[in-house]
C-alpha positions in Angstrom: -0.1 -0.1 0.1 2.8 2.3 0.6 4.1 1.7 -2.6 0.7 2.9 -3.9 0.8 6.0 -2.0 4.5 6.9 -3.2 3.4 6.2 -6.8 0.2 8.4 -6.0 2.4 11.2 -4.7 4.7 11.2 -7.6 1.7 11.3 -9.9 0.3 14.3 -8.2 3.7 16.1 -8.2 3.8 15.2 -11.9 0.3 16.6 -12.7 1.2 19.7 -10.7 4.2 20.2 -12.8 2.1 19.7 -16.0 -0.5 22.2 -14.9 2.1 24.8 -14.3 3.6 24.2 -17.6 -0.1 24.6 -19.3 -0.6 27.8 -17.2 2.6 29.2 -18.6 1.7 28.0 -22.1 -1.8 29.7 -21.7 -0.3 33.0 -20.4 2.3 33.0 -23.5 -0.6 32.3 -26.0 -2.7 35.1 -24.5 0.1 37.4 -24.6 0.8 36.6 -28.2 -3.0 36.8 -29.0 -2.9 40.3 -27.4 0.2 41.3 -29.5 -1.7 40.0 -32.7 -4.6 41.8 -31.8 -2.8 44.9 -31.1 -0.8 44.7 -34.6 -4.3 44.1 -36.3 -5.6 47.3 -34.9 -2.6 49.2 -35.8 -2.7 47.9 -39.5 -6.5 48.8 -39.6 -5.7 52.4 -38.5 -2.9 52.7 -40.9 -5.0 51.7 -43.6 -7.7 54.1 -42.5 -5.4 56.9 -42.5 -3.8 56.0 -45.8 -7.3 55.8 -47.4 -8.2 59.3 -45.9 -4.9 60.8 -46.8 -5.2 59.6 -50.4 -8.8 60.9 -50.6 -7.8 64.2 -49.5 -4.8 64.5 -51.9 -7.2 63.4 -54.8 -9.7 66.4 -54.0 -6.7 68.7 -53.6 -5.3 67.8 -56.9 -8.8 68.3 -58.5 -9.0 71.8 -56.7 -5.5 72.9 -57.9 -6.4 71.7 -61.6 -9.5 74.1 -61.2 -7.1 76.7 -59.8 -4.9 76.6 -62.7 -7.7 76.7 -65.1 -9.1 79.8 -63.8 -5.8 81.4 -63.7 -5.4 80.6 -67.4 -8.8 81.9 -68.3 -8.6 85.2 -66.4 -6.9 87.0 -69.3 -9.5 85.9 -71.6 -12.3 87.5 -69.1 -10.2 90.7 -69.0 -10.0 91.0 -72.8 -13.9 90.4 -72.9 -14.2 93.4 -70.6 -12.0 95.6 -72.5 -13.9 94.7 -75.5 -17.2 95.6 -74.0 -15.8 98.9 -72.7 -14.6 99.9 -76.0 -17.7 99.1 -78.0 -20.3 100.1 -75.6 -19.9 104.1 -76.5 -21.0 103.4 -80.2 -24.4 102.8 -81.3 -23.7 100.5 -84.2 -21.7 98.1 -82.1 -24.4 97.6 -79.2 -25.5 94.3 -80.4 -21.8 93.2 -80.4 -21.3 94.7 -76.8 -24.6 92.8 -75.8 -23.4 89.5 -77.2 -19.8 89.9 -75.6 -21.4 90.7 -72.3 -23.5 87.5 -72.5 -20.3 85.5 -73.3 -18.5 87.1 -70.3 -21.2 86.4 -68.2 -21.5 82.7 -68.9 -17.7 82.3 -68.6 -17.8 84.1 -65.0 -20.6 81.8 -64.2 -18.5 78.9 -65.1 -15.5 80.1 -63.2 -17.7 80.6 -60.1 -19.0 77.1 -60.3 -15.4 75.9 -60.2 -14.7 78.1 -56.9 -13.8 81.3 -58.1 -15.1 84.6 -56.5 -14.5 88.2 -57.5 -13.0 90.4 -54.9 -15.3 93.5 -54.3 -13.2 96.6 -54.2 -15.0 99.8 -54.9 -15.4 102.0 -51.8 -13.6 99.5 -49.5 -10.5 100.2 -47.6 -7.2 99.3 -49.4 -5.9 95.7 -48.4 -2.6 95.1 -49.8 -3.2 91.3 -49.2 -5.9 91.4 -52.2 -5.3 94.7 -53.8 -2.5 96.0 -56.1 -2.6 99.9 -56.2 -1.5 101.1 -59.5 -2.8 104.6 -59.1 -3.2 107.0 -56.3 -5.6 110.0 -56.5 -5.8 112.9 -54.0 -9.2 113.1 -52.6 -10.6 115.1 -49.5 -13.9 113.6 -49.5 -13.0 110.1 -49.0 -11.2 108.4 -46.2 -7.5 107.8 -46.8 -6.7 104.7 -48.4 -10.1 103.9 -49.8 -10.3 102.0 -53.1 -12.0 104.3 -55.7 -12.0 101.8 -58.7 -10.9 98.3 -59.7 -8.9 98.6 -63.0 -8.5 94.9 -63.2 -10.6 92.4 -61.3 -9.1 90.4 -58.6 -10.4 86.9 -57.5 -10.4 84.3 -54.9 -10.4 80.7 -55.5 -11.8 78.7 -52.6 -10.5 81.0 -50.1 -6.9 81.4 -51.8 -5.9 84.5 -53.5 -5.7 83.7 -57.2 -5.0 87.2 -58.4 -5.1 90.6 -56.5 -7.3 93.4 -57.8 -5.5 96.1 -59.7 -7.0 99.3 -58.1 -7.0 103.1 -57.9 -6.7 104.4 -54.4 -7.8 107.8 -52.8 -5.3 109.3 -50.6 -5.4 112.5 -48.5 -3.6 115.4 -49.8 
């Protein structure tokens, strides 16, 4: 019987050793699982950030393309404005001026849909960030540094300055 007890005690010691080894193995696997889960979450976050960045860059590229298009078309709009001013004083060319005005209006509407906005200047304070003064006129009846007239229109494109307005500015004598 004593032999049975000894072999029984050895079996108990052996079972405890196996249980300790299994606990360590379970801990190791749990740690490895946590690491893999953390890695998975990081990869998902990296992918999500990449996707958002790519989408943002695509939108910005489209905006910059429209920005360059607006800049390229502005001289054409300027030519239309000059042609309208030159023809509007003569009776025989009124229809011509009307047609040019309609073309200009359609072009400005198209550029506005792309994101371009005209800078309103007349009777506003001179702002060197959006105005380019090409002429100063001494005037007592207006505040100093007031824009009298825009000689060439200035434009913003989606909040960015596309082209400053060339203006005539009133100054105190």
